[in-house]
C-alpha positions as CSV (number, residue, x, y, z in Angstrom):
1,M,0.0,0.0,0.0
2,D,1.3,3.5,-0.9
3,Y,0.2,5.9,1.9
4,T,0.1,9.7,2.2
5,S,-0.7,11.3,5.5
6,P,-3.8,13.6,5.8
7,T,-1.8,16.5,7.2
8,Q,-3.2,20.0,6.4
9,T,-1.7,23.4,6.5
10,G,-3.0,26.4,8.3
11,E,-6.1,24.9,9.8
12,D,-6.4,24.0,13.5
13,N,-9.2,21.4,12.9
14,C,-7.1,19.3,10.4
15,G,-9.4,20.5,7.6
16,H,-11.8,17.6,8.3
17,G,-13.8,18.7,11.4
18,I,-12.9,19.3,15.0
19,H,-10.4,16.6,16.1
20,E,-7.4,16.3,18.3
21,C,-4.2,17.0,16.3
22,Q,-0.5,17.3,16.8
23,M,1.1,20.4,15.4
24,E,4.4,20.3,13.5
25,I,6.4,23.2,12.1
26,G,8.1,22.6,8.8
27,V,11.6,23.7,7.8
28,D,10.4,26.6,5.8
29,G,8.0,27.8,8.5
30,P,4.5,26.6,7.7
31,K,2.5,24.8,10.4
32,Y,1.1,21.3,9.9
33,W,-1.5,19.5,11.9
34,R,-1.4,15.7,12.0
35,P,-4.4,13.7,13.5
36,A,-3.5,11.9,16.8
37,T,-4.3,8.3,16.4
38,E,-3.2,5.0,18.0
39,K,0.0,3.6,16.5
40,E,-1.6,0.2,15.6
41,K,-4.4,1.9,13.7
42,T,-2.2,4.3,11.8
43,P,-1.1,3.3,8.3
44,Y,2.6,3.7,7.3
45,E,4.4,3.8,4.0
46,G,5.1,0.3,2.7
47,Q,2.3,-1.4,4.8
48,Q,1.0,-4.5,3.2
49,F,-2.3,-6.4,3.5
50,E,-3.4,-9.9,2.4
51,A,-6.2,-8.5,0.2
52,V,-7.3,-5.2,-1.2
53,D,-10.5,-5.3,0.8
54,A,-8.6,-5.7,4.0
55,G,-6.5,-2.6,3.2
56,I,-9.7,-0.6,2.3
57,D,-11.3,-1.6,5.6
58,F,-8.2,-0.7,7.6
59,Y,-8.0,2.7,5.9
60,I,-11.7,3.5,6.5
61,A,-11.3,2.6,10.2
62,Y,-8.2,4.8,10.4
63,A,-10.0,7.7,8.7
64,K,-12.9,7.5,11.1
65,D,-10.5,7.5,14.1
66,A,-8.5,10.4,12.6
67,G,-11.6,12.5,12.0
68,F,-12.0,12.6,8.2
69,D,-14.1,10.8,5.5
70,V,-12.8,8.7,2.6
71,R,-14.1,8.0,-0.9
72,H,-13.2,5.5,-3.6
73,G,-10.9,7.1,-6.2
74,S,-9.9,5.9,-9.7
75,K,-8.9,2.3,-10.4
76,R,-7.1,0.5,-13.2
77,R,-7.8,-3.0,-14.6
78,N,-5.4,-5.5,-16.2
79,R,-6.0,-7.5,-19.4
80,M,-8.2,-10.0,-17.5
81,G,-10.5,-7.3,-16.3
82,E,-9.2,-7.5,-12.7
83,V,-8.5,-4.4,-10.6
84,S,-4.7,-4.0,-10.4
85,I,-4.5,-0.5,-8.9
86,K,-7.1,1.2,-6.7
87,Y,-7.0,4.5,-4.8
88,M,-8.7,5.4,-1.5
89,L,-8.9,9.2,-1.1
90,C,-9.9,11.8,1.4
91,S,-13.4,13.1,0.7
92,R,-11.8,16.6,0.4
93,E,-9.2,15.5,-2.2
94,G,-8.9,17.6,-5.3
95,Y,-10.8,20.7,-6.3
96,K,-14.3,21.0,-7.8
97,A,-14.0,21.8,-11.5
98,E,-15.6,25.0,-12.7
99,R,-18.5,24.6,-15.1
100,K,-18.4,26.7,-18.2
101,D,-21.7,28.4,-19.0
102,T,-22.5,27.7,-22.6
103,N,-25.9,29.4,-22.4
104,N,-25.5,33.0,-23.2
105,D,-29.2,33.7,-22.7
106,S,-29.4,36.4,-19.9
107,K,-32.9,35.3,-19.1
108,A,-31.8,31.7,-18.4
109,R,-32.6,30.5,-14.8
110,K,-29.5,30.9,-12.6
111,R,-28.5,27.9,-10.7
112,R,-27.8,28.1,-7.0
113,R,-24.2,28.2,-6.2
114,R,-23.0,25.3,-4.1
115,V,-20.1,25.5,-1.7
116,S,-17.5,22.8,-2.4
117,N,-15.7,21.0,0.4
118,R,-12.8,20.0,-1.8
119,I,-9.7,21.6,-0.4
120,G,-7.0,19.6,-2.1
121,C,-6.3,17.1,0.7
122,R,-3.6,14.7,-0.4
123,A,-4.4,11.8,2.0
124,R,-4.6,8.6,0.0
125,M,-3.8,4.9,0.0
126,A,-3.4,2.6,-3.0
127,N,-2.4,-1.0,-3.8
128,I,0.8,-1.1,-5.8
129,G,2.0,-3.0,-8.8
130,P,5.5,-4.5,-9.5
131,T,7.0,-1.2,-10.6
132,K,6.2,0.6,-7.3
133,A,7.1,-2.5,-5.4
134,F,10.5,-2.3,-7.0
135,R,11.0,1.3,-6.0
136,L,9.8,0.6,-2.4
137,F,12.3,-2.3,-2.2
138,K,15.0,0.0,-3.2
139,E,14.1,2.3,-0.2
140,M,14.2,-0.8,2.1
141,V,17.7,-2.0,1.0
142,G,19.3,1.3,0.4
143,G,19.8,1.5,-3.4
144,F,18.9,0.0,-6.8
145,T,22.3,-1.8,-6.9
146,D,21.5,-3.7,-3.7
147,I,18.1,-5.1,-4.9
148,G,19.6,-8.0,-6.9
149,A,17.0,-7.8,-9.6
150,T,15.7,-5.4,-12.2
151,C,12.2,-3.9,-12.5
152,I,11.6,-6.2,-15.4
153,D,12.4,-9.1,-13.1
154,F,9.8,-7.9,-10.7
155,C,7.2,-7.8,-13.5
156,N,8.1,-11.2,-14.8
157,F,8.0,-12.7,-11.4
158,R,4.4,-11.4,-10.9
159,R,3.4,-12.8,-14.3
160,D,4.9,-16.2,-13.5
161,L,3.3,-16.2,-10.1
162,L,-0.2,-15.5,-11.5
163,A,0.4,-18.2,-14.2
164,Y,1.3,-20.7,-11.5
165,I,-1.7,-19.8,-9.4
166,A,-4.0,-20.1,-12.4
167,E,-3.1,-23.7,-12.8
168,A,-3.2,-24.7,-9.1
169,D,-5.4,-22.1,-7.4
170,A,-8.2,-24.5,-6.3
171,Q,-5.6,-26.9,-4.8
172,M,-3.9,-24.0,-3.0
173,V,-7.3,-23.0,-1.5
174,I,-8.0,-26.5,-0.2
175,E,-4.4,-26.8,1.2
176,D,-4.9,-23.5,3.0
177,M,-8.1,-24.7,4.5
178,F,-6.4,-27.9,5.8
179,K,-3.6,-25.7,7.2
180,R,-6.1,-23.5,9.1
181,K,-7.8,-26.6,10.4
182,E,-4.5,-27.9,11.8
183,E,-3.8,-24.6,13.5
184,N,-7.3,-24.3,15.0
185,P,-9.5,-27.5,15.4
186,D,-12.6,-25.2,15.6
187,F,-12.2,-24.2,12.0
188,Y,-14.6,-26.1,9.9
189,F,-14.7,-26.6,6.1
190,D,-15.8,-29.0,3.5
191,F,-15.7,-29.1,-0.3
192,D,-16.9,-31.1,-3.3
193,I,-15.7,-31.6,-6.8
194,D,-17.6,-32.3,-10.0
195,E,-17.2,-35.1,-12.6
196,E,-14.3,-33.2,-14.2
197,A,-12.5,-33.1,-10.9
198,Q,-13.1,-29.3,-10.7
199,L,-13.9,-27.6,-7.4
200,S,-17.7,-27.0,-7.5
201,R,-18.7,-26.4,-3.8
202,L,-16.9,-25.1,-0.8
203,F,-18.1,-24.1,2.7
204,W,-16.1,-22.7,5.6
205,A,-16.6,-21.2,9.0
206,D,-13.8,-20.2,11.3
207,A,-13.9,-20.3,15.1
208,E,-15.0,-16.7,15.5
209,S,-17.9,-17.2,13.1
210,R,-19.1,-20.3,15.0
211,R,-18.9,-18.3,18.2
212,N,-20.9,-15.6,16.6
213,Y,-23.6,-18.0,15.6
214,A,-23.7,-19.6,19.1
215,C,-24.5,-16.1,20.5
216,F,-26.6,-14.5,17.7
217,G,-27.8,-17.3,15.5
218,D,-31.5,-17.1,16.2
219,V,-32.0,-15.2,12.9
220,M,-29.8,-15.8,9.9
221,S,-29.8,-14.5,6.3
222,F,-27.9,-15.7,3.3
223,D,-28.0,-14.6,-0.3
224,A,-26.0,-15.5,-3.4
225,T,-24.2,-12.6,-5.1
226,Y,-25.2,-12.0,-8.6
227,S,-21.7,-11.1,-9.9
228,T,-19.4,-14.1,-10.2
229,N,-15.6,-14.1,-10.4
230,R,-13.6,-15.5,-13.3
231,Y,-14.0,-19.0,-11.9
232,K,-17.8,-18.7,-12.3
233,L,-18.4,-19.5,-8.6
234,V,-21.2,-17.8,-6.7
235,F,-20.3,-16.4,-3.3
236,V,-22.9,-17.2,-0.6
237,P,-22.3,-15.5,2.8
238,F,-24.3,-16.5,5.9
239,T,-24.9,-13.3,7.9
240,G,-26.5,-12.2,11.2
241,V,-26.8,-9.2,13.4
242,D,-25.2,-8.8,16.9
243,N,-26.6,-6.9,19.9
244,H,-25.1,-3.7,18.6
245,K,-27.0,-4.1,15.3
246,R,-23.7,-4.8,13.4
247,C,-23.6,-7.3,10.7
248,I,-21.6,-10.4,11.6
249,T,-20.5,-13.5,9.6
250,F,-21.6,-17.0,10.4
251,G,-19.9,-18.7,7.5
252,A,-19.5,-18.5,3.7
253,G,-19.7,-20.8,0.7
254,L,-18.9,-21.0,-3.0
255,I,-21.0,-22.9,-5.4
256,A,-20.8,-23.4,-9.2
257,K,-24.6,-23.7,-9.7
258,E,-27.6,-22.1,-8.0
259,D,-29.6,-25.3,-8.1
260,V,-31.4,-27.4,-5.5
261,E,-28.6,-29.9,-5.1
262,S,-25.9,-27.2,-4.5
263,Y,-28.0,-25.2,-2.0
264,E,-29.0,-28.4,-0.2
265,W,-25.3,-29.4,0.1
266,L,-24.4,-25.9,1.4
267,V,-27.2,-25.7,4.0
268,Q,-26.4,-29.2,5.2
269,K,-22.7,-28.2,5.7
270,F,-23.8,-25.1,7.6
271,K,-26.0,-27.3,9.9
272,T,-23.1,-29.6,10.5
273,A,-20.8,-26.8,11.4
274,M,-23.3,-25.0,13.7
275,E,-25.1,-28.0,15.2
276,Y,-28.5,-26.3,15.4
277,T,-30.8,-24.4,13.1
278,P,-31.9,-20.8,13.5
279,R,-35.4,-19.8,14.4
280,C,-35.8,-17.8,11.2
281,T,-33.9,-17.5,7.9
282,I,-34.1,-14.7,5.3
283,T,-33.4,-15.4,1.7
284,D,-34.5,-14.0,-1.7
285,Q,-37.3,-15.6,-3.7
286,D,-35.0,-18.0,-5.5
287,P,-37.0,-21.1,-6.7
288,A,-34.3,-23.5,-5.5
289,L,-34.3,-22.0,-2.0
290,K,-38.1,-22.3,-1.8
291,I,-37.6,-26.0,-2.1
292,V,-34.5,-26.5,-0.1
293,M,-35.3,-24.4,3.1
294,P,-38.5,-26.3,4.2
295,Q,-36.7,-29.6,3.7
296,A,-33.2,-28.7,5.1
297,M,-34.5,-26.5,8.0
298,P,-38.1,-27.6,8.7
299,T,-38.2,-26.0,12.2
300,A,-37.0,-22.6,11.0
301,R,-39.4,-19.9,9.7
302,H,-38.5,-19.0,6.2
303,R,-38.8,-15.3,5.3
304,F,-38.4,-13.6,2.0
305,C,-36.1,-10.5,1.6
306,M,-38.3,-7.4,1.6
307,W,-35.7,-5.4,-0.3
308,H,-35.6,-7.8,-3.2
309,I,-39.4,-7.7,-3.4
310,M,-39.7,-3.9,-3.2
311,T,-37.1,-3.2,-5.8
312,K,-39.3,-4.9,-8.4
313,V,-42.3,-2.6,-7.8
314,G,-41.2,0.0,-10.4
315,E,-41.1,-2.5,-13.2
316,K,-44.3,-4.2,-12.2
317,V,-46.6,-1.2,-11.8
318,G,-45.3,0.9,-14.7
319,V,-43.6,4.3,-14.8
320,A,-46.7,6.5,-14.1
321,L,-47.7,4.8,-10.9
322,W,-44.1,4.3,-9.8
323,H,-43.6,8.0,-9.9
324,N,-46.8,8.7,-8.0
325,T,-45.7,10.1,-4.6
326,D,-49.0,9.2,-2.9
327,F,-48.9,5.7,-4.1
328,N,-45.4,5.1,-2.9
329,K,-46.2,6.6,0.5
330,A,-49.3,4.4,0.8
331,L,-47.4,1.3,-0.2
332,N,-44.4,1.9,2.1
333,S,-46.6,2.6,5.1
334,T,-48.5,-0.6,4.4
335,V,-45.5,-2.9,3.8
336,W,-42.7,-1.6,6.0
337,D,-44.6,-0.6,9.2
338,D,-43.7,-3.3,11.8
339,T,-46.2,-1.9,14.3
340,L,-49.2,-3.0,12.3
341,T,-51.2,-6.1,13.4
342,I,-52.2,-8.7,10.8
343,D,-55.7,-7.3,10.6
344,E,-54.5,-3.7,10.3
345,F,-52.2,-4.8,7.5
346,K,-55.0,-6.5,5.6
347,R,-57.2,-3.5,5.8
348,K,-54.5,-1.1,4.6
349,W,-53.6,-3.5,1.8
350,D,-57.2,-3.8,0.6
351,T,-57.5,0.0,0.6
352,L,-54.3,0.4,-1.4
353,I,-55.4,-2.1,-4.0
354,K,-58.8,-0.5,-4.4
355,D,-57.6,3.1,-4.5
356,Y,-55.1,2.4,-7.3
357,Q,-57.2,-0.2,-9.3
358,L,-54.8,-3.1,-8.7
359,E,-57.5,-5.8,-8.1
360,E,-56.5,-7.6,-11.3
361,H,-52.8,-7.2,-11.0
362,R,-51.3,-10.7,-10.9
363,W,-48.0,-9.7,-9.2
364,F,-49.7,-7.9,-6.3
365,A,-52.0,-10.9,-6.0
366,Q,-49.0,-13.2,-5.7
367,L,-47.5,-11.0,-3.1
368,Y,-50.6,-11.0,-1.0
369,E,-50.8,-14.8,-1.2
370,A,-47.2,-15.0,0.1
371,R,-47.8,-12.3,2.8
372,A,-47.0,-14.6,5.7
373,S,-43.5,-15.0,4.2
374,W,-42.4,-11.4,4.1
375,I,-44.8,-8.9,5.8
376,P,-43.5,-7.8,9.3
377,A,-46.9,-8.3,10.9
378,Y,-46.5,-12.0,10.5
379,F,-43.1,-12.0,12.3
380,N,-43.9,-10.0,15.4
381,D,-43.4,-13.1,17.5
382,I,-39.7,-13.3,16.5
383,E,-37.0,-10.8,17.4
384,M,-35.6,-9.9,14.0
385,G,-32.6,-7.9,15.3
386,G,-34.0,-4.7,13.8
387,L,-32.1,-4.9,10.5
388,L,-32.8,-8.4,9.1
389,R,-35.6,-7.6,6.7
390,T,-33.2,-8.0,3.9
391,T,-30.3,-10.3,2.9
392,S,-28.3,-7.3,1.7
């Protein structure tokens, strides 16, 4: 990671809001204020992380502790479409570009002038490629002559490493799982291969995830991501909410197909790792899950994700009704209100359907038939953790 400190010049609040800072005076006289943060939470030049996401999470946590906000900057992709360089920037990085007024009509409506919070802050962090790694290594050893390799050698090594991983990546993953199991007996994993001896299913849950489930596993959600990686494997996280309403992970899986057999295998491995089933599970309306959940977890209440349902309203009712403010208010107050009783919900739903002539609408009829699987009034007897109306 290539890191630049969020120091600011001439501002006693670090330029990011009131926060405790340490003042430094430069050689040429200007004053600088550096946020006072704990050493283990502060990034440093040359710091490395196992994955890009780990570095991003670390920097966001540091920014919060230092008193400034961050945003995602530009990124570059390699030939395979993978992100090779990504920047994390201070929210006040750069300057807002001035818009040129191409309309010379003096009677044109003047736009309200907005104050920009961009002040040119240079705080940033980015993952590095082989060229920057070569330069950083030079700083570590003292000079280019002491590295023992050229920049081209660095590039070639990275190419050869990626080529090696491409041929043995699945085996490396499984070997890593076995290694983690040896280091910690509470780490659980299992995998399956297809008829072509390719990795097709994988489930894992570390010791912390299993402890999380033991404490907060009454309600659990899981959802397959719609974007797959280059291995065409779908990532399926098992998620819950702790007593601080923070999302926590119970386990995760990778499957090659979103069919009944794959989901059944995944849920069975989850049950084996956790030893008991939750009181309620939240999923989307996937046809395979509708079959698997009642069979694999017969004692658990199966709830549909409200967010997935509500995002379809616009395409189902048409543009005119979707942009009707009164309709949206009436629909949201009927669907999302968790203080309603079942009878109150039914009355409000009937009124909504009649007021907007939706009696013959097939999709709304299907939603009403499945009301016991997604409307909050039907889950008042279960503590949902406040946030688990959605798998997202």
